[in-house]
Structure formats: C-alpha cells, structure tokens
C-alpha positions, 0 to 999 in steps of 0.5 A, spaced: 613 362 649 617 359 655 620 362 661 627 362 659 625 365 652 622 371 656 628 372 661 632 373 654 627 378 651 628 382 657 635 381 658 637 383 650 631 389 651 635 392 657 641 391 654 639 395 647 635 400 651 640 402 657 647 400 655 647 402 648 649 409 645 648 407 637 644 411 633 641 409 627 637 413 622 630 412 621 630 407 627 630 407 634 634 402 638 631 405 645 624 403 642 626 396 640 629 395 647 623 397 650 618 392 646 623 386 647 623 388 654 615 388 654 614 382 650 619 378 654 615 380 660 608 378 657 612 372 655 614 371 662 607 372 665 604 367 660 610 362 661 609 362 669 601 362 668 602 355 664 606 352 669 601 354 675 595 352 671 597 345 668 602 343 672 601 336 674 602 337 682 597 335 687 595 338 694 598 335 699 593 329 703 590 331 710 591 326 715 587 320 714 585 322 707 585 317 701 588 319 694 584 319 689 583 313 684 586 315 677 582 311 672 585 309 666 583 306 659 586 301 655 584 303 647 586 298 642 586 297 634 579 295 632 582 291 627 587 288 632 585 281 634 589 276 639 590 270 636 591 264 641 598 261 641 600 256 636 603 249 639 
C-alpha cells in the first residue's frame, strides 16, 4: 500500500466515523470508519517504513572520504555470439 492510499483510507474512515449520521440496520457505519482508519494508519506506517528502508539515498560523504565503487556485471545470453563484421 502506498502512502497516498493510507492517507485516503484514513480520510474516508474519519468521514464515515465523524461526519455521517446514517443508520443502517445490521451495519455500524462508525465501526467501518474506525476499521478504515486503522487500516489506513497501518498502510501509512508500512509505506513510510518501505520508503526509509528501501530508499537508494546514500549518506553524505565526510570531507576527504572516497565514494564507494559500484560493481556492475553485464550478463549476456549464452547463445548470443558476436559475429565479426562482414566486408
């Protein structure tokens, strides 16, 4: 769940809980609002956690510190063979 979806669920749940006075037999709109607010808060926390843990931001380098070298490997299909150019 994204951060925006979590905020949306919290807003919809708050509207159902505090801004409506609809009564449906066998269904509590207030309870549904509370459930949506809890689900939105959990989704918001998961989204924030995901952003913090999996972000690709690096820490600032200290003066004189060398940035780490990033290794990249090129993977090719084993069946692929380069053919010499034909003249």
